[in-house]
DRENLUM-241944 format. One line per field, with one value per residue: x, y, z of N, C-alpha, C in turn. Coordinates in steps of 0.1 Angstrom, whole numbers, plus 2048, in hexadecimal, padded with zeros to 3 digits. Atoms other than C-alpha are relative to their C-alpha. Example, Ala and Ser with C-alpha at 12.3 -4.5 7.8 and 13.67 -1.06 7.14 Angstrom:
// DRENLUM-241944
n_east	[809; 7F7]
n_north	[7F4; 7F5]
n_up	[800; 800]
ca_east	[87B; 889]
ca_north	[7D3; 7F5]
ca_up	[84E; 847]
c_east	[809; 7F8]
c_north	[80C; 80B]
c_up	[800; 808]
// end
This chain:
// DRENLUM-241944
n_east	[7FC; 7F8; 805; 7F4; 801; 800; 7F8; 80B; 801; 802; 7F6; 804; 806; 7F8; 804; 7F5; 7F4; 800; 7F2; 7FF; 7F9; 7F5; 7F6; 7F4; 7F4; 7F4; 7F7; 802; 80C; 80B; 80A; 80C; 7FB; 809; 801; 7F3; 7F1; 7F6; 7F2; 7FB; 7F3; 800; 7FA; 803; 80C; 80C; 803; 80D; 807; 80D; 808; 80B; 806; 80A; 809; 7FF; 80C; 80C; 7FC; 802; 811; 808; 7F9; 806; 7F5; 7FC; 7F6; 7F1; 7FB; 7F7; 800; 7F4; 800; 7F0; 800; 7FC; 7FC; 7FC; 7FA; 805; 7F8; 7F6; 80B; 7F9; 807; 7FA; 806; 7F8; 804; 809; 802; 80A; 80B; 805; 80E; 7FD; 7FC; 80B; 803; 7F4; 7FC; 7F2; 7F8; 7F8; 7F9; 7F6; 7F2; 7FC; 7F3; 804; 7FC; 80C; 80D; 7FE; 80E; 80A; 7FE; 80C; 7FE; 80D; 801; 807; 802; 7FE; 801; 7F2; 804; 810; 804; 7FE; 80D; 807; 80D; 807; 7FE; 7F4; 7F4; 7FB; 7F2; 7F8; 7FB; 80B; 802; 80C; 805; 7F4; 801; 7FF; 7F1; 7FB; 7F7; 7F5; 7F9; 7F2; 7FA; 809; 800; 7F7; 7F6; 7F5; 7FA; 7F7; 7F4; 7F7; 7F2; 7F8; 7F1; 7FD; 7EF; 800; 7FF; 80C; 807; 7FA; 801; 7F5; 801; 803; 80E; 809; 808; 804; 80F; 7FF; 80C; 7FF; 80A; 806; 80C; 809; 80C; 7FC; 807; 7FA; 7FA; 7F6; 7F5; 7F8; 7F5; 7F9; 7F6; 7F8; 7F1; 7FF; 7F3; 803; 806; 806; 80F; 805; 807; 80B; 80D; 804; 805; 806; 7FA; 7FF; 7F4; 7FE; 80A; 7FB; 7FC; 80B; 807; 7F8; 803; 80F; 7FF; 7F8; 806; 80B; 7FA; 7FC; 80B; 809; 7F7; 7FD; 80D; 805; 7F7; 806; 80D; 80C; 804; 806; 80D; 80B; 7FD; 808; 7FD; 7F7; 808; 7FF; 7F3; 7F3; 7FA; 805; 80A; 7FE; 7FC; 80D; 806; 7F7; 802; 80F; 800; 7F8; 802; 80F; 808; 7F9; 7FF; 7F3; 7F7; 7FA; 7F4; 7F6; 7FB; 7FB; 7F3; 7F6; 7F8; 7FD; 7FF; 80D; 809; 7FA; 806; 80F; 7FF; 7FB; 80B; 80A; 7FC; 7FC; 7F3; 7F6; 807; 806; 80E; 804]
n_north	[807; 80C; 80F; 808; 80B; 80D; 809; 80B; 80E; 803; 7FD; 804; 7F6; 7FE; 807; 80A; 7FB; 7FA; 7FB; 7F7; 7F4; 802; 7FF; 7FD; 806; 7FB; 80B; 802; 801; 7FE; 7F6; 7FF; 7F5; 7F3; 7F8; 7F9; 806; 7F6; 803; 7FF; 805; 803; 80D; 80B; 807; 800; 80D; 7FF; 80B; 7FF; 80A; 805; 80B; 7FE; 80C; 806; 806; 7F7; 7F8; 807; 802; 7F3; 7FE; 80C; 805; 80D; 803; 801; 7F2; 7F8; 7F2; 7FA; 7F4; 7F9; 7F4; 7F9; 7F3; 7F5; 7F4; 7F4; 7F7; 805; 807; 80D; 808; 80F; 80C; 807; 80C; 805; 80C; 807; 807; 80B; 802; 804; 7F2; 7FB; 7FC; 7FC; 7F1; 800; 7F1; 7FD; 7F2; 7F9; 7F8; 7F6; 7FA; 7F2; 7F7; 801; 7FA; 7F2; 7FA; 808; 80E; 80A; 80F; 806; 80E; 806; 80F; 804; 80D; 804; 80B; 801; 80F; 808; 803; 7F2; 7FE; 7F3; 7F3; 805; 7FB; 80A; 7FD; 7FE; 7F3; 7F9; 7FD; 806; 7FB; 7F7; 7FB; 7F1; 7FC; 7FA; 7F6; 7FD; 7F4; 7FF; 7F5; 7F5; 7FF; 7FB; 7FB; 80C; 7FD; 80C; 800; 805; 802; 7FA; 802; 7F2; 800; 802; 7F1; 7F8; 7FC; 7F4; 800; 805; 80F; 808; 7FC; 80C; 800; 7F4; 7FC; 7F7; 7F8; 7F3; 7F9; 7F4; 804; 80A; 806; 80E; 80F; 808; 80E; 7FF; 7F7; 801; 80D; 802; 807; 805; 802; 80E; 804; 800; 80D; 7FF; 7FA; 80A; 80B; 7FB; 7FE; 80D; 80A; 7F7; 805; 7F7; 7F9; 7F5; 7F5; 7F1; 7FD; 7FF; 7F5; 7F1; 7FC; 7FA; 7F3; 7F5; 7FC; 7F8; 7F3; 7FA; 7FC; 7F5; 7F3; 7FB; 7FC; 7F2; 7F5; 7FB; 7F5; 804; 80B; 7F9; 7F7; 809; 80F; 808; 800; 80C; 80B; 80A; 807; 7F5; 801; 7F9; 806; 80A; 7FB; 7FB; 80D; 805; 7F5; 800; 80F; 801; 7F3; 7FA; 7F4; 7F3; 7FE; 802; 7F7; 802; 808; 7FA; 7F8; 80A; 808; 7F7; 803; 80F; 806; 806; 809; 80E; 809; 803; 80A; 80C; 803; 803; 80C; 80B; 806; 80B; 806; 80C; 800; 80E]
n_up	[7F5; 804; 7FF; 7F9; 80C; 7FA; 809; 807; 7FB; 7EF; 7F5; 7F4; 7F5; 7F5; 7F1; 800; 7FA; 7F5; 800; 7F5; 801; 805; 7F6; 805; 7FC; 7FF; 7FA; 7F2; 7FA; 80C; 7FB; 80A; 80D; 7FD; 80A; 803; 7FC; 800; 7FE; 80D; 801; 80E; 805; 7F5; 806; 7F7; 7FF; 7F9; 803; 7FE; 7FF; 805; 801; 80D; 802; 810; 807; 804; 80A; 80B; 804; 806; 80D; 808; 804; 7F9; 7F5; 805; 802; 7F5; 7FD; 7FA; 7F8; 802; 7F7; 80D; 7FB; 80B; 7FA; 807; 803; 80A; 807; 801; 7FA; 801; 7F6; 7F7; 7FE; 807; 7FB; 808; 7F4; 800; 7F7; 7F2; 7FA; 7FB; 7F0; 7F8; 802; 808; 800; 80C; 800; 808; 7FD; 80A; 802; 7FE; 80A; 809; 7FA; 7FD; 7FD; 7F9; 804; 7FC; 800; 7FF; 806; 80C; 802; 80D; 804; 807; 80B; 802; 800; 80D; 805; 801; 7FC; 806; 7F9; 7F7; 807; 809; 805; 7F3; 7FD; 7FD; 7F2; 7FD; 7F6; 7FB; 7F3; 801; 800; 7F5; 805; 7F8; 805; 7FF; 7FB; 805; 80E; 809; 7FC; 805; 80C; 804; 7F4; 809; 7FB; 80B; 7FB; 802; 802; 80E; 806; 804; 7F2; 7F7; 7F3; 7FA; 801; 7F2; 7FC; 800; 807; 805; 806; 810; 805; 804; 7F6; 806; 80D; 7FA; 80C; 803; 7FB; 7F6; 806; 80D; 7FC; 7F4; 7FB; 7F5; 804; 7F3; 804; 7FE; 7F9; 7F1; 7FD; 7F6; 804; 80A; 7F9; 7F6; 809; 808; 7F5; 7F2; 7F7; 7F4; 7FE; 80A; 800; 7FD; 80B; 80A; 7F9; 804; 80E; 801; 7FB; 809; 80A; 7FD; 7FC; 80D; 808; 7FC; 800; 80E; 805; 7FA; 804; 80D; 7FD; 809; 7F6; 7F5; 804; 807; 800; 806; 80F; 806; 806; 7FC; 804; 7FE; 7F6; 7F7; 7FE; 7F8; 7F6; 7FA; 7F9; 7F6; 7F6; 7FC; 7F6; 7F3; 7F9; 803; 7F9; 801; 80D; 803; 7FC; 7F1; 7FE; 805; 7F4; 7F2; 804; 801; 7F4; 7FF; 7F3; 7FA; 80A; 801; 7F5; 804; 80C; 7FB; 7FA; 808; 808; 7F6; 804; 7F8; 7F8; 805; 7FE; 7F8]
ca_east	[6ED; 708; 6FD; 712; 719; 713; 728; 715; 718; 70C; 720; 71E; 709; 71D; 70E; 729; 746; 74E; 76B; 77C; 791; 7B0; 7D1; 7EF; 810; 830; 850; 846; 81F; 7FF; 7E3; 7C1; 7C7; 7BA; 7B0; 7D0; 7F4; 807; 827; 83C; 85A; 866; 86F; 860; 844; 821; 816; 7F0; 7D9; 7B4; 7A1; 786; 76D; 75C; 740; 74C; 730; 716; 72E; 72E; 707; 701; 719; 708; 72B; 734; 74C; 767; 76B; 789; 787; 7A3; 7A2; 7BD; 7C4; 7C9; 7D6; 7D8; 7E6; 7D3; 7F2; 80B; 7EB; 800; 7ED; 7F5; 7ED; 7F8; 7ED; 7DC; 7CC; 7BA; 799; 793; 76F; 781; 789; 764; 75C; 780; 78F; 7AC; 7C3; 7CF; 7E7; 7FB; 81F; 826; 845; 841; 851; 831; 819; 80E; 7EE; 7D9; 7D7; 7B9; 7BA; 79F; 798; 78D; 77D; 789; 77D; 79F; 78E; 76A; 755; 759; 734; 724; 707; 6EF; 6FE; 71D; 73D; 752; 773; 790; 799; 775; 770; 753; 754; 76A; 76B; 764; 785; 798; 7A5; 7C2; 7D1; 7F6; 804; 7E7; 7E2; 7FF; 81C; 830; 849; 861; 881; 89D; 8C3; 8E0; 908; 90F; 938; 92E; 938; 915; 90A; 90A; 907; 924; 930; 92C; 908; 8EE; 8D1; 8C0; 89F; 8A0; 886; 881; 86F; 86C; 854; 83A; 824; 83B; 82E; 837; 83B; 84D; 863; 86E; 887; 893; 8B5; 8C8; 8ED; 8F5; 916; 905; 8FF; 8EF; 8D4; 8CE; 8C7; 8B1; 899; 899; 890; 878; 88E; 889; 8AE; 8AC; 88D; 8A1; 8B1; 88F; 87F; 89D; 895; 870; 876; 891; 87D; 85B; 870; 880; 85F; 84D; 86A; 86F; 849; 845; 862; 84E; 839; 820; 81A; 814; 7FC; 7E8; 7EE; 7CF; 7DB; 7EE; 7DE; 7DC; 7FC; 812; 82C; 819; 7FB; 80D; 81D; 7FC; 7EC; 809; 804; 7DE; 7E2; 7FE; 7F2; 7CB; 7C4; 7DD; 7DC; 7F9; 805; 805; 81A; 832; 834; 83B; 858; 86A; 874; 884; 88E; 868; 85B; 872; 866; 841; 84A; 85B; 83C; 822; 836; 83D; 85F; 874; 855; 84D; 827; 818]
ca_north	[838; 81C; 7F9; 7DC; 7C3; 79F; 782; 76A; 74D; 744; 752; 749; 75A; 76E; 75C; 742; 756; 761; 77A; 78B; 7A9; 7B0; 7AD; 7C1; 7AD; 7B9; 7A7; 7AD; 7AC; 7AE; 7C7; 7D0; 7E0; 804; 81D; 830; 822; 83F; 82E; 836; 81D; 81E; 7FD; 7EA; 7D0; 7D2; 7B1; 7AA; 78C; 785; 769; 756; 739; 72C; 713; 701; 6EA; 708; 71A; 6FE; 6FA; 71F; 71E; 6FD; 6EF; 6CA; 6BB; 6B7; 6DE; 6F0; 711; 728; 742; 75F; 77D; 79A; 7BF; 7E1; 802; 823; 835; 821; 80F; 7EE; 7CE; 7AB; 78C; 77D; 75D; 744; 725; 709; 6FD; 6DB; 6CF; 6C4; 6EC; 6F4; 705; 707; 72A; 731; 74F; 75F; 77B; 795; 7A2; 7C2; 7D1; 7F7; 804; 7F8; 80D; 830; 843; 827; 800; 7E9; 7C4; 7AC; 786; 774; 753; 745; 729; 716; 6F5; 6F5; 6D6; 6B9; 6B9; 6DB; 6E7; 704; 726; 715; 728; 718; 72C; 728; 749; 753; 768; 75A; 771; 78E; 79B; 7C1; 7D3; 7DE; 801; 810; 834; 837; 851; 86A; 863; 865; 86A; 84A; 84F; 838; 82C; 822; 816; 827; 823; 846; 83F; 83D; 85D; 863; 867; 88A; 87F; 87A; 856; 84F; 860; 845; 851; 870; 880; 88D; 8A7; 8CA; 8DF; 8FD; 8EA; 8D9; 8D0; 8B4; 891; 87C; 85C; 86C; 887; 87D; 862; 855; 848; 82E; 82B; 806; 807; 80E; 7EB; 7F4; 80C; 7F1; 7D8; 7ED; 7F7; 7D5; 7C1; 7CB; 7C0; 7CC; 7D5; 7ED; 800; 81F; 820; 81E; 839; 852; 84F; 853; 871; 882; 87E; 88B; 8A8; 8AF; 8B0; 8C6; 8E1; 8E1; 8E6; 901; 913; 917; 937; 929; 90A; 91F; 938; 91D; 8F8; 8EE; 8F9; 8D8; 8BB; 89A; 886; 8A4; 8AA; 8C7; 8B3; 898; 8AF; 8C2; 89F; 898; 8BB; 8B6; 891; 89A; 8C1; 8C0; 8DC; 8F4; 906; 903; 927; 923; 903; 917; 931; 915; 907; 928; 91D; 8FB; 8F8; 8F5; 8E8; 8CC; 8BA; 8C0; 8AC; 890; 88F; 890; 875; 861; 85E; 83F; 833; 80F; 80C; 7F1]
ca_up	[777; 777; 772; 785; 766; 772; 764; 74B; 761; 787; 7A3; 7C7; 7E3; 7FA; 818; 80B; 818; 83A; 838; 855; 85A; 849; 860; 859; 860; 86F; 87D; 89F; 8A0; 88A; 88E; 87B; 857; 85E; 843; 844; 843; 851; 859; 83C; 836; 814; 803; 820; 813; 821; 82E; 836; 838; 83D; 84A; 839; 838; 819; 812; 7F4; 7EE; 7F2; 7D6; 7BF; 7C3; 7BD; 79E; 791; 792; 797; 7B3; 798; 795; 7A3; 7B4; 7BF; 7D8; 7D5; 7E9; 7CD; 7D3; 7BD; 7C4; 7B6; 7B5; 79F; 78F; 795; 7A1; 7AA; 7C2; 7E0; 7EF; 7D7; 7E4; 7D3; 7E7; 7EF; 7FD; 81D; 821; 825; 846; 84F; 856; 83D; 83B; 81B; 817; 805; 805; 7F0; 7E8; 7F6; 7D6; 7C2; 7D8; 7D9; 7E2; 7EE; 7ED; 7EA; 7F5; 7F0; 7E8; 7CA; 7C2; 7A1; 78D; 786; 775; 768; 76D; 753; 74F; 742; 754; 74C; 755; 767; 761; 749; 742; 75A; 76B; 76D; 78D; 79F; 7BD; 7CC; 7F0; 7F7; 7F1; 811; 808; 819; 815; 814; 829; 822; 7FC; 7E8; 7FC; 7ED; 7D3; 7BF; 7D6; 7C1; 7CA; 7BA; 7BE; 7C9; 7C4; 79E; 788; 77E; 7A3; 7B0; 7D1; 7EC; 7EA; 810; 811; 81B; 80A; 7F7; 7ED; 7C8; 7C4; 7BB; 7DA; 7C1; 7A8; 7C0; 79E; 798; 79D; 7B9; 7A4; 786; 796; 7B9; 7C3; 7E1; 7DA; 7F4; 7EF; 7E4; 7F5; 817; 821; 842; 831; 814; 82D; 843; 825; 816; 834; 850; 86A; 88F; 892; 876; 882; 88E; 86A; 858; 872; 869; 845; 849; 85E; 84A; 82A; 83A; 849; 826; 814; 82E; 833; 80D; 806; 822; 814; 7F2; 7F2; 7D9; 7F0; 80D; 7FC; 7E9; 7F6; 7E5; 7C3; 7BD; 7AB; 7B9; 7B3; 7B6; 7CE; 7DB; 7DF; 7F2; 80C; 810; 81A; 831; 842; 845; 854; 86F; 877; 872; 888; 878; 857; 83F; 844; 86B; 867; 850; 86D; 887; 86E; 86F; 892; 88E; 8B3; 8BC; 89B; 897; 8B7; 8AB; 88A; 8A0; 8B6; 898; 884; 8A5; 899; 8A9; 8BC; 8BB; 8B9; 8D1]
c_east	[806; 7FA; 80E; 7FD; 802; 805; 7F6; 801; 7FC; 80B; 7F9; 7FA; 80A; 7FE; 80B; 80B; 7FF; 80E; 801; 807; 80C; 80B; 80C; 80C; 80B; 80A; 7FD; 7F1; 7F6; 7F5; 7F5; 806; 7F7; 7FE; 80A; 80D; 808; 80E; 807; 810; 803; 807; 7FB; 7F3; 7F7; 7FA; 7F3; 7F9; 7EF; 7FA; 7F3; 7FA; 7F9; 7FA; 801; 7F7; 7F5; 808; 7FE; 7F1; 7FD; 806; 7F9; 80E; 802; 809; 80B; 805; 809; 7FF; 80D; 7FB; 80D; 7FC; 807; 803; 800; 802; 7FA; 80C; 80A; 7F6; 807; 7F3; 806; 7F9; 809; 7FD; 7F7; 7FD; 7F4; 7F6; 7FF; 7F3; 802; 805; 7F1; 7FE; 80C; 804; 80F; 803; 808; 805; 808; 80C; 803; 80B; 7FA; 802; 7F5; 7F3; 801; 7EF; 7F8; 803; 7F3; 804; 7F3; 802; 7FA; 7FF; 801; 7FC; 80E; 7FC; 7F2; 7FD; 801; 7F1; 7F9; 7F2; 7FA; 806; 80C; 80A; 806; 810; 808; 804; 7F3; 801; 7F5; 7FB; 80D; 7FB; 7FE; 80D; 801; 807; 806; 806; 80D; 806; 7F8; 7FF; 80B; 80F; 80D; 806; 80A; 80E; 809; 80F; 809; 810; 805; 810; 7FF; 802; 7F4; 7F8; 805; 801; 80F; 800; 7FC; 7F1; 7F7; 7F4; 7FB; 7F1; 802; 7F2; 803; 7F4; 7FE; 7F5; 7F8; 7F5; 806; 7F9; 808; 805; 80A; 80B; 806; 805; 807; 80D; 806; 80E; 804; 80D; 7FE; 7F9; 7F4; 7F1; 7F8; 7F7; 7F3; 7F3; 7FC; 7FA; 7FA; 805; 7FD; 80D; 803; 7F6; 804; 803; 7F5; 7F9; 809; 7FD; 7F3; 7FF; 807; 7F8; 7F4; 805; 806; 7F5; 7F9; 808; 801; 7F2; 7FB; 808; 7FC; 7F3; 7F5; 7F7; 7F7; 7F5; 7F3; 803; 7F6; 7FF; 809; 7F9; 805; 80D; 80D; 808; 7F9; 7F1; 802; 803; 7F3; 7F8; 806; 7FD; 7F2; 7FF; 807; 7F9; 7F0; 7FA; 806; 7FF; 80E; 807; 802; 80B; 80E; 805; 809; 80E; 80B; 808; 805; 803; 7F2; 7FA; 806; 7F9; 7F1; 801; 804; 7F3; 7F4; 804; 801; 80A; 806; 7F5; 7FC; 7F2; 7FF; 7F6]
c_north	[7F4; 7F3; 7F5; 7F5; 7F2; 7F7; 7F9; 7F4; 803; 804; 7FD; 80A; 805; 7FA; 7F4; 802; 807; 806; 809; 80C; 7FF; 805; 803; 7F8; 808; 7F5; 7FE; 7FD; 7FF; 808; 803; 80A; 80C; 807; 809; 7F8; 808; 7FC; 7FE; 7F8; 7FC; 7F3; 7F5; 7FA; 803; 7F1; 7FF; 7F1; 800; 7F2; 7FE; 7F3; 801; 7F4; 7FB; 7FA; 80B; 807; 7F9; 7FE; 80F; 802; 7F5; 7F9; 7F1; 7FE; 800; 80F; 805; 80E; 803; 80E; 808; 80D; 80D; 811; 809; 80D; 80C; 809; 7FC; 7F8; 7EF; 7F7; 7F1; 7F6; 7FD; 7F1; 7F9; 7F0; 7F7; 7F8; 7F2; 7FF; 7FE; 80F; 806; 801; 803; 80E; 7FE; 80F; 804; 80E; 806; 803; 809; 807; 810; 809; 800; 806; 80E; 804; 7F8; 7F0; 7FB; 7F1; 7FA; 7EE; 7FD; 7F2; 7FF; 7F4; 7FB; 7F4; 802; 7F2; 7F7; 7FE; 80F; 801; 80E; 80D; 800; 809; 7F6; 804; 800; 80C; 807; 804; 7FD; 808; 808; 807; 810; 803; 806; 80B; 808; 80C; 7FE; 80C; 80D; 803; 808; 805; 7F5; 806; 7F6; 801; 7F7; 7FF; 804; 7FE; 80F; 802; 800; 810; 806; 803; 80D; 800; 7FC; 7F1; 7F9; 806; 7EE; 803; 812; 801; 806; 807; 80E; 807; 80E; 7FF; 7F4; 7F9; 7F5; 7F5; 7FA; 7F3; 802; 808; 800; 7F2; 7FF; 7F6; 7FB; 7FD; 7EF; 7FB; 802; 7F3; 801; 805; 7F6; 7F5; 804; 802; 7F2; 7F6; 808; 7F7; 808; 808; 80B; 80A; 80D; 807; 804; 80D; 80E; 802; 806; 80D; 80A; 803; 809; 810; 807; 805; 80B; 80D; 805; 807; 80F; 80B; 806; 808; 7FC; 7F5; 806; 808; 7F8; 7F3; 7F9; 802; 7F4; 7F6; 7F3; 7F8; 808; 801; 80A; 7FB; 7F6; 806; 806; 7F6; 7FC; 80A; 7FC; 7F2; 802; 810; 802; 80B; 80D; 802; 800; 80D; 802; 7F6; 806; 80A; 7FA; 7FE; 80A; 7FF; 7F3; 7FC; 7FA; 7F7; 7F1; 7F5; 7FE; 7F5; 7F5; 7F9; 7FB; 7F3; 7F4; 7F9; 7F7; 7FA; 7F5; 7FE; 7F2; 7FA]
c_up	[7FC; 804; 803; 7F4; 807; 7F5; 7F8; 806; 810; 807; 80D; 807; 80A; 80B; 7FE; 807; 80E; 802; 80A; 7FE; 7FA; 80B; 7F9; 80A; 805; 807; 80C; 806; 7F5; 808; 7F5; 7F5; 802; 7F1; 7FC; 805; 801; 804; 7F5; 803; 7F6; 7FD; 809; 7FB; 80A; 7FF; 807; 7FE; 805; 802; 7FA; 801; 7F4; 801; 7F1; 7FC; 7FE; 7F3; 7F4; 7FD; 7FB; 7F3; 7F7; 7FA; 805; 80A; 7F9; 7FE; 80A; 803; 808; 806; 802; 809; 7F4; 807; 7F3; 807; 7F4; 7FA; 7F5; 7F6; 7FD; 809; 800; 80B; 809; 802; 7F5; 806; 7F9; 80A; 7FC; 808; 80E; 806; 805; 80F; 807; 7FF; 7F8; 801; 7F4; 7FF; 7F6; 804; 7F4; 801; 803; 7F4; 7F6; 803; 801; 7FF; 809; 7FA; 802; 7FF; 801; 7FD; 7F4; 7FE; 7F1; 7FB; 7F7; 7F7; 800; 802; 7F3; 7F9; 801; 806; 7FD; 80A; 809; 7FA; 7FC; 7FC; 80A; 801; 801; 80E; 804; 80B; 805; 80E; 7FD; 804; 80F; 7FB; 80A; 7FC; 804; 804; 7F9; 7F1; 7F8; 804; 7FD; 7F4; 7FE; 80A; 7F7; 807; 7F6; 807; 7FF; 800; 7F2; 7FC; 7FD; 80D; 805; 80E; 809; 801; 80D; 806; 801; 7F7; 7FD; 7FD; 7F6; 7FE; 7FE; 809; 7F9; 7F7; 809; 7F7; 7FC; 806; 809; 7F9; 7F5; 802; 80D; 802; 80C; 7FF; 80D; 7FA; 801; 807; 80E; 805; 809; 7FB; 7F6; 807; 80A; 7F7; 7F9; 80A; 80E; 80A; 80D; 802; 7F9; 803; 801; 7F1; 7F6; 808; 7FA; 7F3; 7FF; 807; 7F8; 7F2; 803; 801; 7F3; 7F7; 806; 802; 7F0; 7FA; 809; 7FE; 7F2; 804; 7F9; 806; 80D; 7FF; 7FB; 800; 7F9; 7F3; 7F9; 7FD; 808; 7F9; 7FF; 80C; 808; 808; 80E; 80F; 808; 808; 80C; 80D; 807; 809; 80C; 808; 7FA; 805; 7FD; 7F1; 7FA; 802; 80E; 802; 7FA; 80A; 80B; 7F8; 801; 80E; 801; 80D; 804; 7F4; 7FE; 80A; 7FF; 7F5; 806; 807; 7F7; 7F8; 809; 7FB; 80A; 80B; 7FA; 805; 806; 7F5]
// end
């Protein structure tokens, strides 16, 4: 039986915090952050915020802290696929903030994420009280409270991979000078890892493409959709052409290319077996429209 370790100092009651729902921000609107983040736009940052009300006096009382103690509230994130973590907004709390709704957010570069992301809030002791009291936290940086993490799956568990830019005109580049992007991978070996063996390269000389994937501007939506659809289609056709994958799609470990494509197919074709999808793909004139529909290519969501 796992025991939850408690810190050796007083912590505030959860009743001192009123946390709202996380909200995803886009250039055009905002919407609730759901359990699955299915819209894949490589190199586009994820932005989200959450509203919160804090009873500061109650927190100080619970922790045996004086009025001269300084508290800091922060939004933090971590990604299981890249094992990276970081923070977003940091807010120093004042007594005048008590009872007022505040909003804290994160902005995370897409290339730092894979598999899933967790976002939460943390309350940290920035400066302890000048007068020490029994069991009061005394070390700056001590975590006094953390909200329940909000976990979001990215493209069906593990479909993301590193994105890089390259000058296709250089002698070391095997790609045509005027190509816009290319997915570097080996469809014959789906046991390769998504993070280690797959790369999506963008041509630095192609200014429109670099702008489209670096800035989430509405006027570049069609270019980002073209990239998203092309990458998904390339992975799907490549995997469906691999006999080992079609015969035993569950034989690929988490984090592998095979597992990523398997999860994509289960996400978008939940009522079909992979051998049946493979049969359908033999007729691209009918399968391509299905892919467009399943991936909702070029649709602006309301």
